[in-house]
C-alpha positions in Angstrom: 0.0 0.0 0.0 2.8 2.4 0.7 4.3 1.6 -2.7 1.0 2.5 -4.3 0.8 5.7 -2.4 4.3 6.8 -3.3 3.7 6.0 -7.0 0.4 7.9 -6.9 2.1 10.9 -5.3 4.9 10.8 -7.8 2.3 10.7 -10.7 0.4 13.6 -9.2 3.6 15.7 -8.9 4.6 14.8 -12.5 1.1 15.8 -13.8 1.3 19.0 -11.7 4.7 19.9 -13.1 3.4 19.4 -16.7 0.3 21.6 -16.0 2.4 24.3 -14.4 4.7 24.2 -17.5 1.7 24.6 -19.8 0.2 27.4 -17.8 3.5 29.1 -16.9 2.9 32.2 -19.1 -0.3 32.8 -17.1 0.9 31.7 -13.7 4.0 33.9 -13.7 2.2 37.3 -14.1 -0.2 36.2 -11.4 2.5 35.2 -8.9 4.5 38.3 -9.5 1.5 40.5 -9.2 0.4 38.9 -5.9 3.9 39.3 -4.4 4.2 43.0 -5.4 0.6 43.6 -4.1 1.7 42.4 -0.6 4.1 45.3 -0.6 1.7 48.0 -2.0 -1.5 46.9 -0.2 -0.8 48.8 3.1 -0.6 52.1 1.3 -3.7 51.3 -0.8 -5.6 50.4 2.4 -4.5 53.6 4.1 -5.6 55.8 1.2 -9.0 54.0 1.2 -9.4 54.7 4.9 -8.9 58.4 3.9 -12.1 58.0 1.8 -10.4 57.7 -1.6 -12.3 55.4 -4.0 -10.6 52.0 -4.5 -9.7 52.7 -8.1 -8.1 56.1 -7.3 -6.2 54.8 -4.3 -4.8 51.9 -6.4 -3.9 54.3 -9.2 -2.1 56.7 -6.9 -0.2 53.9 -5.2 1.0 52.4 -8.5 2.0 55.8 -9.9 4.1 56.5 -6.8 5.7 53.0 -7.0 6.6 53.5 -10.6 7.9 57.0 -9.9 10.2 55.6 -7.2 11.5 52.9 -9.5 12.0 55.5 -12.3 13.9 57.7 -9.9 16.2 54.9 -8.8 17.0 54.1 -12.5 17.5 57.8 -13.3 19.8 58.2 -10.4 22.2 55.3 -11.3 22.0 55.6 -15.1 24.3 58.6 -15.5 27.0 57.0 -13.4 26.7 53.7 -15.4 27.1 55.6 -18.7 29.9 57.8 -17.5 31.9 55.0 -16.0 31.3 52.2 -18.5 34.1 53.5 -20.8 36.5 53.7 -17.9 35.6 50.2 -16.8 36.0 48.8 -20.3 39.5 50.4 -20.5 40.5 49.0 -17.1 39.1 45.6 -18.1 41.4 45.6 -21.2 44.3 46.5 -18.9 43.3 43.7 -16.6 43.3 41.2 -19.5 46.9 42.3 -20.4 48.0 41.8 -16.8 46.5 38.3 -16.9 48.3 37.6 -20.2 51.6 38.7 -18.6 50.9 36.5 -15.6 50.2 33.3 -17.6 53.5 33.9 -19.5 55.4 33.7 -16.2 55.8 30.9 -13.7 54.3 28.5 -13.0 52.4 28.4 -16.3 55.2 29.8 -18.6 53.0 30.0 -21.7 54.5 31.4 -24.8 53.1 34.0 -27.2 52.4 31.3 -29.7 50.3 29.2 -27.3 48.3 32.3 -26.2 47.8 33.2 -29.9 46.6 29.7 -30.7 44.2 29.8 -27.7 42.8 33.1 -29.1 42.6 31.7 -32.6 40.7 28.6 -31.3 38.2 30.9 -29.5 37.7 33.0 -32.7 37.2 29.9 -34.9 34.7 28.5 -32.4 32.7 31.7 -32.5 32.8 31.8 -36.3 31.7 28.2 -36.5 28.8 29.0 -34.1 27.7 32.1 -36.0 24.4 30.5 -36.9 23.7 29.5 -33.3 24.6 33.0 -32.2 22.3 34.6 -34.7 19.4 32.3 -33.7 20.2 33.2 -30.1 19.9 36.9 -30.9 16.4 36.3 -32.4 15.6 34.2 -29.3 16.7 37.1 -27.1 14.5 39.5 -29.0 11.6 37.1 -28.6 12.3 36.8 -24.9 12.5 40.6 -24.5 9.1 40.9 -26.2 7.7 38.2 -23.9 9.2 40.1 -20.9 7.4 43.3 -22.0 4.1 41.5 -22.3 4.6 39.9 -18.9 5.3 43.3 -17.3 2.2 44.8 -18.8 0.1 41.9 -17.6 1.6 42.2 -14.1 0.8 45.9 -14.0 -2.8 45.2 -15.1 -3.3 42.4 -12.6 -1.8 44.5 -9.8 -4.4 47.2 -10.5 -7.3 44.7 -10.3 -5.9 42.8 -7.3 -5.3 46.0 -5.3 -8.7 47.4 -6.2 -10.8 44.3 -5.6 -8.6 42.0 -3.6 -10.4 42.5 -0.3 -13.5 41.0 -1.8 -11.8 37.8 -2.9 -11.9 35.7 0.2 -15.6 36.3 1.1 -16.5 35.6 -2.6 -14.3 32.4 -2.6 -15.9 31.1 0.6 -19.4 31.7 -0.6 -18.6 30.1 -4.0 -16.8 27.0 -2.6 -19.3 26.5 0.2 -18.9 24.6 3.5 -16.9 22.8 4.6 -14.2 23.4 2.0 -14.7 27.1 1.7 -13.7 27.8 5.3 -10.5 25.7 5.0 -9.5 27.3 1.6 -10.1 30.9 2.8 -8.2 30.3 6.1 -5.2 28.8 4.3 -5.1 31.7 1.7 -5.3 34.2 4.5 -2.3 32.7 6.2 -0.4 32.5 2.9 -1.1 36.2 2.3 0.3 37.0 5.8 3.4 34.8 5.2 4.1 36.4 1.7 3.6 39.9 3.0 6.0 39.3 6.0 8.6 37.6 3.8 8.7 40.4 1.2 8.8 43.2 3.7 11.4 41.5 5.8 13.5 40.6 2.8 13.2 44.2 1.5 14.5 45.6 4.8 17.4 43.1 4.9 18.3 43.8 1.3 18.2 47.5 1.9 20.6 47.3 4.8 22.9 45.1 2.7 22.8 47.5 -0.2 23.4 50.6 2.0 26.4 49.2 3.8 28.0 47.5 0.8 27.3 50.6 -1.4 28.9 52.8 1.2 32.0 50.6 1.3 32.2 50.7 -2.5 32.0 54.5 -2.5 34.6 54.9 0.2 36.9 52.5 -1.8 36.2 54.5 -5.0 35.0 51.5 -6.9 33.3 52.4 -10.3 29.6 51.7 -10.6 29.2 51.7 -6.8 25.5 52.9 -7.0 24.6 50.4 -9.7 26.2 47.6 -7.7 24.3 48.7 -4.6 21.1 48.4 -6.5 22.1 45.0 -7.8 22.8 44.0 -4.2 19.4 45.1 -3.2 17.7 43.2 -6.0 19.8 40.1 -5.4 18.9 40.1 -1.8 15.4 38.9 -2.7 16.9 35.5 -3.6 18.0 34.4 -0.1 21.6 33.1 0.3 22.3 32.8 -3.5 21.5 36.4 -4.5 23.7 38.0 -1.9 26.6 35.8 -2.9 26.3 36.5 -6.6 26.0 40.3 -6.0 29.0 40.3 -3.7 31.1 38.3 -6.3 30.1 40.9 -9.0 31.3 43.7 -6.7 34.6 42.0 -6.0 35.1 41.4 -9.8 34.5 45.0 -10.7 36.9 46.1 -7.9 39.5 43.7 -9.2 39.3 45.1 -12.7 39.2 48.7 -11.6 41.4 48.9 -8.6 43.6 45.9 -8.5 44.1 43.0 -6.1 44.2 45.2 -2.9 40.9 46.9 -3.7 39.3 43.6 -4.5 40.4 42.2 -1.1 39.0 45.3 0.7 35.7 44.9 -1.1 35.6 41.2 -0.3 36.2 42.0 3.4 33.3 44.5 3.3 31.0 42.1 1.6 31.8 39.3 4.0 31.3 41.5 7.0 27.9 42.7 5.8 26.8 39.3 4.9 27.9 37.9 8.3 25.8 40.7 9.9 22.9 39.7 7.8 23.2 35.9 8.2 23.9 35.9 11.9 21.9 38.8 13.2 19.3 40.3 10.8 17.9 37.3 9.0 17.5 35.0 12.0 15.9 37.8 14.0 13.6 39.1 11.3 12.8 36.2 9.0 12.2 33.5 11.6 8.8 35.1 12.4 7.9 35.7 8.7 8.7 32.4 7.1 9.6 29.8 9.8 11.7 27.8 7.4 14.9 26.0 8.1 17.9 27.4 6.1 18.4 24.0 4.4 14.9 24.2 3.1 15.5 27.7 1.8 18.7 26.7 0.0 17.2 23.6 -1.6 14.2 25.5 -2.7 16.3 28.2 -4.4 18.4 25.5 -6.1 15.3 23.6 -7.3 13.6 26.8 -8.5 16.7 28.1 -10.2 17.4 24.8 -12.0 13.8 24.5 -13.2 12.7 28.0 -14.0 16.0 30.1 -14.0 16.3 33.4 -12.2 12.5 33.8 -11.9 12.2 30.4 -10.3 15.0 31.2 -7.8 13.1 34.4 -6.8 9.8 32.6 -6.4 11.2 29.5 -4.8 11.2 30.7 -1.2 7.6 32.3 -1.3 6.3 29.1 -2.8 8.1 26.9 -0.2 6.8 29.1 2.6 3.2 28.8 1.2 3.5 25.0 1.0 4.7 25.0 4.6 1.7 27.1 5.6 -0.6 24.5 4.0 1.2 21.6 5.7 1.1 23.3 9.1 -2.6 24.0 8.7 -3.3 20.3 7.9 -1.3 19.3 10.9 -3.3 21.7 13.1 -6.6 20.3 11.9 -5.5 16.7 12.4 -4.2 17.5 15.9 -7.4 19.3 16.8 -9.4 16.2 15.7 -7.2 13.8 17.6 -6.9 15.9 20.8 -10.4 17.1 21.5 -12.6 16.0 18.6 -13.0 19.6 17.3 -15.3 20.2 14.3 -12.9 20.3 11.4 -15.6 21.2 8.9 -15.9 24.8 10.3 -12.4 26.1 11.0 -12.1 29.4 12.8 -9.2 31.8 12.4 -6.6 31.4 15.1 -6.0 35.1 15.8 -9.5 36.3 16.8 -10.3 37.7 13.4 -13.7 37.3 11.8 -14.0 34.3 9.4 -14.5 36.6 6.4 -11.4 38.7 7.0 -10.1 40.0 3.6 -7.0 38.3 2.3 -5.3 41.7 1.9 -6.4 43.5 5.1 -3.6 44.7 7.4 -6.0 44.0 10.3 -5.2 40.3 9.8 -1.5 41.0 10.2 
């Protein structure tokens, strides 16, 4: 019987993965919109409490969010443009230093061997011209798909923020008892978990970006502001994102300032990440996600392998949502075993009314 159950679960997971793959172009905008809405909803709710109509409150919030994003891009764009030529020149100088290094001990490569290596790379690129050309067209198609996804996310965000507080009561009435109560309670808890995760991760990422960016500015590393923004964005991928952003900062410092500057940047990155890993994350994220670090790391690895960067970003929220479902099922089973509670009519565990909206800060 256990073998049959394992095979049935494996078959269900396989079918589920196929369905997700088929519907990914629809699921991705929905997931991204929900995650962003957890950040913007408190402001929308505050504006609605000030007697603004739901549509106007949502429009004002989204315009403010886009203005902040545009301001950040506008602030870092001039430094990127002005320093890109300098960075390219320094990168060329760095390549020459590497060439001189490989000519000395212990490698002792001659000019002829280095030239042959360069010729082999050139011939490989030339032989792969067709693949490169097709890759360019694939990139154009991917960029077009990204634009469509962004537009869909913005439209879904507007509707979710405007009408999201009606979703749980409607879902509960539509599904009916007893399933409606269970589904609405699980979704309410998932909303709380996602909101806590995003806000906590944003705070941790902001602290990382400020301190690492300050270190880069003091060490006069090019593209310091751009690297700080990359550090902030990378922080939303727990563990892996911070490592990749730090490695990029060290690489830029190595090209621009040499080995000593790279070591100094590495020391700053390690110090900040130690502060995050040992103080900030355990203190802040333990309440928002309640996931073991091993689960987080494996979730990021699985999501990144399956769906790339987007999968790595969504892995932890999905894992946290699944954990919420598992804990809820455990609570209901324990309640039935311990005192024979009525599992068909679950009540929220925090004193909130059963029809509390999924996006109401009162439930948080």
